[in-house]
N, C-alpha and C positions, 0 to 999 in steps of 0.2 A: 146238566148240558149248558154250556157257557153261553153268556150273551151274544158273544161273536159269533157262534153256531148258528143260535136262533135267528140274527140278522141276516147271515148265510142263506138261512131255509126260507124266510119271508123274500128276500133278493129273488130265490130262484123261482118262487111261486108269483110273485108280481111279473117276471119276465115271461114265465109260463101263460098267465092268464092275459097279458097283453095282446091285442089282437095284431096282426103282422099286416104289412100293407097289402091290399087286394091288387092283383095283377090280372092282366087280360092280354091273351093270345087272339090275334087276327090273322086267319089266312084268305088272303083276297084273290079270286080268280080274275086274272087279266091276259088268260089266253086267248088266241086268234081264232077265228072261225067256229065261234059258238061251242067252242071245246069245254066238255065237261070233265071237271078236275076230282080226282079220288084222292082222298085223304083219310087216314087213319092214325089215331094220336092217342097216346099212353103215358103213363108215368107208372112209378114202382107202385103206385095204390088203386090209380084209376084206369081203365079204358074206355074210352070217348066213344068207340064203335067206329065202323066205316060211314064216312061222309061223302056224298056227291055234290060238287058245289057247282053250280051254274056259272057261265059267265057272267062276268061284273056283280057275281054275289060273292058272298063272303062266310066263312064259319069262325064262330068266336068262343072262347071259355074264358070263365073268371075263376079266379081260385086264390088262397093265401098261402105264403111260404111257410114252410112248417117251422116248428122250434128250432131246430139243428140246421137251417138254411141250407138244406140238401134237395131240396125241389128240383125235380129235373123232368120236363116234358119232351118227347120227340114223336116225330111224325115220319110215316111211309107215306109218299104221294106218288101219282103218275098221271101223265098227261096223256097217254095212249097208250096202246099195244107195245111200243118200242121203248119207250123212255118211263124212268123211274128216278127217285132220290128218297134218300133217308139221311136225317138230319134232326137236331136237337132244335127245339124253338124256343125253348124256356131252360135256363139253368141259374143257380143262384150263385153267389159269390165264391162260394167254397168249391166249386166247379169250375171256376174260372180258369185254372191249372190245366185243364183238358181242352180248353178252347183258347192256347196261347196267351194266357193271361188276359184275354176278353172278358171283362166284366160288365154283362149285358145289362144290370141294373144301373150303371153310370151314363149308358146311352141311349137306353129306351128313353120315348117321349111319352110324358106322363103316366109311367107304370104300365106301358103299353107296347108289347113285343108286335109290331106291323110287319107280315110278310106278305110281298106281293110276289104272286107266281106268275111269270111270263115264259113266252115261248123258249127264250133262250136259259131259263135257270129260275133259281127263287132269289128275292132280293130281300133286304132289311132295312127299314127305314130306321135312320136312328138321328140324335142330335149331338152336337160337337158340347161337351162340359165346359161350362162357364159362361156360355150365351145366356142373354136373358130368358125366362121361362115364358114369356108373352110373345118371342119372335125368335124361337130356337133355329140353330143353323142347321138345316136337316141335310143328312148325305143318304142316298139311295146305295147301298151297296150290293152289290152281287154275290151272294152269299154261297150259292151252291149252283153248279150247273148239272144238268140232267144226265143218269147215265143210261147207257144202253142196256135193255135187258139183256142179260147173259145167259147162255146156255149153261148147263150143268156142267162143271169143271173148268169152265172159261177163265181166266186172269181177270180181275178188275182194273178199270182205267186208273190212271194217275189224275187226280184232280187239281186245280190251283185256283184259286180265289181271285177274281179281279176287283177292281173297285171304281165306279163311276160317281161324280159328285154333282149334285144339281141342286136347284133352289138358294140361290144368294140373296142373304136379306138384302133389302134397298140401300139401307144406309148402315157402314160399317161399325160394331159398338164401341170402338176405340178410337183415338183421333191419330192412328198411326198405322203403316201398311200392315197387312195382314200377314206378316213373314211366320210369326207364331203360330196362329191357327193354321197356316198351311205345313208347319212341322208338324203340329199335333195329327193332323188329318194324314200325312204321311207315314207317321208312326203306326197309327190305327190300320193301315193299310199294309204296312208291312207285317202286321200280326198276323194277317190272313195270308201271306206268303204271296203278295201281288209284285209284281216286276215292273207295273207301268202303272201311273195314277194320272187321270184326266181331270183336269181342273176346268171350270167355266171360263167363260171369257171374261178377260178383266177381273180376276179374282182378287191379286194383290192389292190393288185400289178400292175394291167393290164396284158394282154395276147398277146402277139405281133405275133400273127397269120399273117403269110405270109409278115413279113418283115426280111429283109436279115441284117440289120443295115449296110447299105451300104458296105456289104462285097463281095470282088471276091477273087480268087485265085491269091495271090500275092499284094492286094490291098485293102485299105480300105478309103471309102471317109470321109470328113469332118463331114459332117450331119450325117452319119453313127455313127460315134464315138460320137457324141454329144446325138443323140438318145438314143444310149446304155448307155450313161452317166445317163441320165434323168431316164431310166428305171431301172438302177440299184439302183438309189437314192430313186426311189419310192419303191422300195421291203423292205419287212419286214422281219426280223430273225424268225425262230419259233425253240422254243417257245420263245416269246419276253414279258416279266412282263410289259412292256412300254406300248407298242399296244395294246397287247392282254388282258390287266386287264379289 
């Protein structure tokens, strides 16, 4: 056996014994009227069994992605006798093609797939790539609406995903208007088939809700001055032929 083959075998063994990143899936019940959420999650190897999740409570499980990066978990959920939903709650990069090219590992916050179950559907919390890890820009996406439970032989309804943006950071991470970030978010929404994307108030220039810019009566911190400088630099003039064309 040649040295090249030996090196290849050792490389494969090293990859095989290297532990993959631990992931956590969380399913949080935010249904109204104290409704109990039913969820039954599975993978190709594991059946996590039926779960009855009380309001404001959650069900979570942790796992590691397999060697071939084909790990896939899906769940059947129901909020009452009239509504249900079936969806994938975790997929590896190799399964991104089945989800419109959407790579969950790029968008999930801290290796955690957080699903919020509400009356109108099931939401996924995601971060925007490129933003600081200590202050991720988080979007809450309406990933799946509820299906009415169908009688035998009836045709399924056609679904279309919507997206809802939330939680703007106090100070933009750059000194220019957030046009590039808006384009990135729009592209992600289009991947879900959305036709309308709603942005929060003052998204382009940033909305410093809750920020004092380090100001107190008679004093101002250096960090506060720097934050205000960045905020001012990211603002746009109205009207502005250059930025608004």
